[in-house]
C-alpha positions in Angstrom: -202.9 -231.1 53.8 -204.5 -232.9 56.8 -201.2 -232.7 58.7 -201.0 -228.9 58.0 -204.5 -228.3 59.2 -203.8 -230.3 62.4 -200.5 -228.4 62.9 -202.2 -225.0 62.6 -205.0 -226.1 64.9 -202.6 -227.4 67.5 -200.6 -224.0 67.3 -203.8 -221.9 67.7 -204.8 -224.1 70.8 -201.3 -223.6 72.3 -201.2 -220.0 71.9 -204.9 -219.4 73.1 -204.1 -221.3 76.4 -200.8 -219.5 77.0 -200.9 -217.3 80.2 -201.2 -213.6 79.9 -198.0 -211.7 81.0 -198.0 -208.4 82.6 -196.1 -205.5 81.0 -194.4 -202.6 82.7 -193.1 -201.9 86.3 -195.6 -203.4 88.8 -193.7 -201.5 91.5 -194.5 -198.0 90.3 -197.5 -195.7 90.8 -198.6 -197.6 94.0 -201.2 -196.8 96.4 -200.2 -195.1 99.7 -201.6 -196.3 103.0 -201.0 -195.1 106.5 -201.2 -196.6 110.0 -200.6 -194.2 112.9 -200.3 -195.9 116.2 -201.4 -194.0 119.4 -199.9 -195.9 122.3 -201.3 -193.6 125.0 -205.0 -194.0 124.0 -204.5 -197.4 122.4 -205.7 -196.6 119.0 -204.9 -197.3 115.4 -205.7 -194.3 113.0 -207.5 -196.9 110.8 -208.8 -200.4 111.4 -209.9 -201.8 108.0 -208.0 -201.5 104.7 -209.4 -202.8 101.5 -206.8 -204.0 99.0 -206.7 -205.9 95.8 -204.3 -208.7 94.8 -201.8 -207.9 92.3 -201.7 -204.1 93.1 -198.8 -202.2 94.6 -199.0 -200.6 97.9 -196.9 -198.6 100.1 -197.9 -198.5 103.9 -196.3 -196.0 106.3 -196.6 -197.5 109.9 -196.0 -194.7 112.5 -195.7 -195.1 116.2 -195.8 -192.2 118.7 -193.0 -193.8 120.7 -194.7 -193.5 124.1 -194.3 -197.3 124.5 -192.1 -199.9 123.0 -194.2 -202.0 120.6 -194.0 -204.6 117.9 -196.4 -204.5 115.0 -197.3 -208.0 113.4 -199.1 -209.2 110.5 -197.3 -212.4 109.4 -200.4 -213.9 107.3 -200.4 -210.7 105.1 -196.6 -210.6 104.6 -196.5 -214.3 104.0 -199.1 -213.9 101.2 -197.6 -210.7 99.7 -194.4 -210.0 97.6 -192.4 -207.5 99.7 -190.5 -204.9 97.5 -188.6 -203.1 100.3 -188.7 -201.8 103.9 -187.5 -198.2 104.4 -186.5 -196.6 107.6 -184.8 -193.1 107.6 -184.1 -193.4 103.9 -182.4 -196.7 104.4 -183.8 -199.6 102.3 -184.0 -203.2 103.2 -184.8 -205.8 100.6 -186.3 -208.8 102.4 -187.6 -212.3 101.4 -190.0 -212.3 104.3 -191.4 -210.2 107.2 -193.0 -211.2 110.5 -193.0 -207.8 112.3 -191.7 -204.4 112.7 -190.6 -203.1 116.3 -190.5 -199.5 117.6 -188.2 -198.8 120.4 -188.9 -195.1 119.9 -191.2 -193.0 117.7 -190.7 -193.3 114.0 -191.9 -194.7 110.6 -191.6 -197.9 108.8 -192.4 -197.8 105.0 -193.3 -201.1 103.6 -193.9 -201.7 99.8 -195.8 -204.8 98.9 -198.1 -206.5 96.5 -200.8 -208.8 98.0 -200.9 -212.1 96.2 -203.8 -214.0 97.8 -207.2 -212.9 98.7 -208.2 -213.1 102.3 -208.6 -211.2 105.6 -205.2 -210.6 107.4 -204.9 -209.1 110.9 -202.4 -206.5 111.9 -201.9 -206.0 115.5 -199.6 -205.2 118.5 -199.4 -208.6 120.5 -200.9 -208.3 124.0 -203.0 -205.2 122.8 -205.3 -206.7 120.3 -208.4 -206.6 122.6 -207.5 -203.1 123.8 -207.8 -201.3 120.4 -204.4 -202.1 118.6 -205.7 -204.3 115.9 -206.8 -203.9 112.3 -207.7 -206.1 109.3 -206.5 -206.0 105.7 -209.2 -207.4 103.4 -207.7 -208.5 100.2 -209.9 -209.2 97.3 
């Protein structure tokens, strides 16, 4: 009888320490975010986004096309799962992302899930101090 009680106690302990698994499709019903870039007035349409780890987001990054620019946020992308990048209804499945570059006006749609909390900059290199910089605050 002692062995049976010990086996049951061990089983209960193992089951109670098992990690919780998510159910369903994480990449559905995401939150839409936008970033419009005005290269004439050197402005981002928004400078701070508050996000949560484990939630699905879709950000539309749009440039007016008046100047060729790259938009970088390597720390955010390194600390996120990227589902896809869409340009003109063409999808790219990527293992990583450093930046997106605009040669003309247009929109990149990036679908992602932040994995680590922190503050992550998004900016146009060379224009950070002139207004083309924002921060993702991931909690």
